[in-house]
Structures are given as C-alpha cells and as structure tokens.
C-alpha positions in Angstrom: 40.4 96.7 94.3 43.7 99.1 93.8 43.1 102.3 91.9 45.9 104.3 89.8 47.7 106.6 91.8 47.2 110.2 90.7 51.0 110.5 89.6 50.6 107.4 87.6 47.6 108.3 86.0 49.1 111.7 85.1 52.2 109.8 83.7 50.0 107.6 81.5 47.9 110.5 80.1 51.1 112.3 79.2 52.6 109.4 77.5 49.4 109.0 75.7 48.9 112.5 74.7 52.7 112.7 73.4 52.3 109.6 71.3 48.8 110.8 69.5 50.6 114.3 69.1 53.6 112.8 67.5 51.4 110.8 65.1 49.3 113.8 64.2 52.4 115.9 63.4 54.4 113.2 61.7 51.1 112.6 59.4 50.4 109.1 60.5 46.8 110.4 61.6 46.0 112.4 58.7 44.7 116.1 58.6 41.0 115.7 58.8 40.7 112.1 59.9 38.3 111.3 62.7 39.6 110.1 66.0 37.4 107.7 67.4 37.5 106.7 71.1 37.5 102.9 70.7 40.0 102.6 67.9 42.4 105.4 69.7 42.1 103.1 73.3 43.1 100.0 71.2 45.9 101.6 69.4 47.5 103.3 72.5 46.4 100.5 75.0 44.7 103.1 77.6 41.5 103.9 78.9 38.8 106.0 77.4 39.5 108.5 80.4 43.0 109.0 79.3 42.2 109.3 75.8 39.7 112.1 76.5 42.3 114.0 78.4 45.0 113.7 75.8 42.2 114.8 73.1 41.4 117.8 75.2 44.8 118.7 75.4 45.3 118.6 71.8 42.3 120.4 71.2 43.6 123.4 73.4 46.7 123.3 70.8 44.7 123.5 67.7 45.8 120.2 66.7 42.2 118.4 66.8 38.9 119.8 66.5 35.6 118.8 68.2 32.2 119.1 67.2 28.8 118.0 68.7 27.6 114.4 66.8 30.9 114.4 65.1 33.3 113.8 67.5 37.3 114.7 67.5 39.1 114.7 64.4 42.8 116.1 63.4 42.7 119.4 62.3 42.1 120.2 58.4 45.1 121.8 56.3 43.9 124.3 53.9 45.5 127.1 51.9 43.2 129.7 53.7 44.2 128.3 57.1 48.1 128.5 55.8 47.9 132.0 55.2 46.2 133.0 58.4 48.7 130.9 60.5 51.6 132.4 58.7 50.5 135.8 59.4 49.9 134.7 62.9 53.5 133.3 63.2 55.0 136.2 61.6 53.5 138.6 64.3 53.5 136.4 67.4 56.4 134.2 67.0 58.5 137.0 65.9 57.3 138.9 68.6 58.4 136.3 71.0 61.7 136.0 69.6 62.2 139.9 70.1 61.0 139.6 73.8 63.7 136.8 74.1 66.5 138.7 72.6 65.8 141.6 75.0 65.6 139.8 78.0 67.2 136.3 77.5 70.0 135.8 79.7 73.4 133.7 79.1 71.8 130.5 79.9 69.2 131.1 77.3 72.1 131.9 74.6 73.6 128.4 75.7 70.7 126.4 75.3 70.1 128.0 71.9 73.5 127.5 70.7 73.4 124.0 72.0 70.2 123.3 70.3 71.4 124.5 66.9 74.4 122.5 67.4 72.2 119.3 67.4 70.2 120.5 64.6 73.1 121.4 62.3 74.5 117.6 63.2 71.3 115.6 62.6 70.5 114.2 59.2 67.7 116.5 57.3 66.0 113.8 55.2 64.9 110.4 56.0 67.2 107.7 54.4 64.1 105.3 54.0 62.1 108.0 52.3 64.4 111.0 51.2 61.5 113.0 50.3 60.6 113.2 53.9 62.3 114.8 56.6 63.6 112.5 59.3 62.0 112.2 62.8 65.2 113.0 64.2 65.6 116.3 62.4 62.1 117.5 62.9 62.6 117.0 66.5 66.0 118.7 66.7 64.3 121.6 64.3 61.5 122.0 66.7 63.9 122.2 69.9 65.8 124.6 68.3 63.0 127.0 67.3 61.7 126.4 70.6 64.9 127.2 72.1 64.9 130.6 70.3 61.6 131.6 71.9 61.9 130.2 75.4 63.8 133.2 76.4 60.7 135.2 75.9 59.6 136.3 79.5 56.1 137.3 78.9 54.2 133.7 79.1 51.3 134.6 77.4 52.8 135.5 74.1 55.3 132.3 74.5 52.3 129.9 75.1 50.6 131.8 72.0 53.8 131.5 69.9 54.6 127.6 71.1 50.8 127.0 70.1 51.2 128.2 66.7 54.7 126.5 66.0 52.7 123.2 67.1 50.1 123.9 64.5 52.6 124.6 61.6 54.1 121.1 62.3 51.5 119.8 60.4 52.1 122.0 57.3 55.8 121.6 57.5 55.3 117.8 57.3 53.6 117.8 54.0 55.9 120.7 52.9 59.0 118.4 52.8 58.9 117.2 49.1 58.0 120.4 48.0 61.2 122.1 49.5 63.9 123.5 46.8 66.6 121.3 47.7 69.0 124.0 46.6 67.3 126.2 49.6 70.0 126.6 52.5 67.8 125.8 55.4 70.7 125.1 57.5 72.2 128.6 56.7 68.8 130.3 57.4 69.2 128.7 60.8 72.9 129.9 61.3 71.7 133.3 60.5 69.0 133.4 62.9 71.3 132.1 65.6 74.2 134.6 64.9 71.7 137.6 65.0 70.0 136.2 68.0 72.9 135.8 70.2 74.5 138.7 68.6 71.3 140.8 70.2 70.5 142.0 66.9 66.8 142.1 67.2 65.6 143.9 63.9 67.7 141.1 62.0 66.9 138.3 63.6 63.2 138.9 63.6 63.4 139.8 59.9 65.2 136.4 59.1 62.6 134.5 61.3 59.7 136.1 59.5 61.8 135.3 56.1 62.3 131.7 57.0 58.7 131.3 58.1 57.4 132.4 54.8 59.4 130.3 52.7 57.6 127.1 53.6 54.3 128.7 53.0 55.4 129.9 49.4 56.7 126.5 48.6 53.2 125.3 49.5 50.9 127.6 48.2 52.8 127.8 45.0 52.8 124.0 44.4 
C-alpha cells in the first residue's frame, strides 16, 4: 500500500484550507453555517484528516468556531463583534503600519507601490452582480493592505493584524451593497500609499483608521 508523502499531504491540506477560506470570505459559506465533515469531504474532494487540519487553521484565524457536540461553524457576524473588531483593528493594524513605516526598507516600498498599482487597475465591482465587489478586486485589495503591513518587523504584531484583517473580510463582503458609491475608495487607498511611502506615519495611521471605520459606519447605520 502506498502512503501519501508528507510534502504532498501538506500541499493538499494547503489547497483545501485556501479553498474553504476563500468560500468563507466570499460568503459562499454563510456566517453561522455548520461545517459538517461529510459534506466538506465531498465538496472539497479530500480526506477527513485534511478537512480537520484546514478547519483547525481557520479556527486559529478566527474565521470558524468550534464547540463540543456542535462541531465547527463559520463565525457569526454581529454589530457587537463588528464594533470590537473595528476597535482592535484601529489599535493593532494601525500599530503595525506605524512599525512598517518606521522600519520598512525600499523593497517594502516597492511591494506596496506594486500592490497599489494592481489594485488601482482592477475593476472594483462584479460585472455579473454590480452590488458586489469583484473577487479579483477583493484579492487585490487584500494584497495591498497586507503589503502595507508586511514592513512591520514585529512578527507578533504583524500576525495579530493579519488575523484581524482576515476576520474583517467577512464584514467587507456583506458591506458592498451598503457602500456609498460617491465614496472615493480609490482616493483613500492612494492617500494612504502616499503618506506611507512618504514616511508620514501620523498621517498614514490616521488615514488607515478612518478608512477602517468607514465600512463599519456603513454597516452599523444600515
């Protein structure tokens, strides 16, 4: 009997983890929905062990929850959680950006500029469903904001900020129809970029905090 090589097993786990994560963040697996092992094994064409490992990784990121006898579920979304998440992001994500501006090198600047270039040239809304962000824009948006933070040399702060951004993707998915179409999101991204590469830490951090709160305000005032 042949056994799966460790590298191949890790690759399959990563593939399934990324697929489940993408389905959660895109709303295809709805907040609060139960994640039954049998259904997931069939949907993602993998073993029970691979699904368990993928869900445990998502549990660490706060995208799924687990409780005795209840199993795994996609994390619930609520006004109270959104407020807590926003406060945490405005503290930790902004702190990570502050560190990035203080310690990021020219390679970091180049990655941020390149990520912004891709974001700026990616259609924001889905042509098939104009009420929703396009998946390519969501991906480019995440890459841009992550590039901003990746200059942070403090790995603990960076990991915490990244986890919070992952949790925020759920809310960002549901907020798309609520966005004020007169809001200049592209302008907000450009302003953050200019302040960051210009090493104006105070301005960049203030702009990022405002950027984060705008989406929260849209959801809470709906």
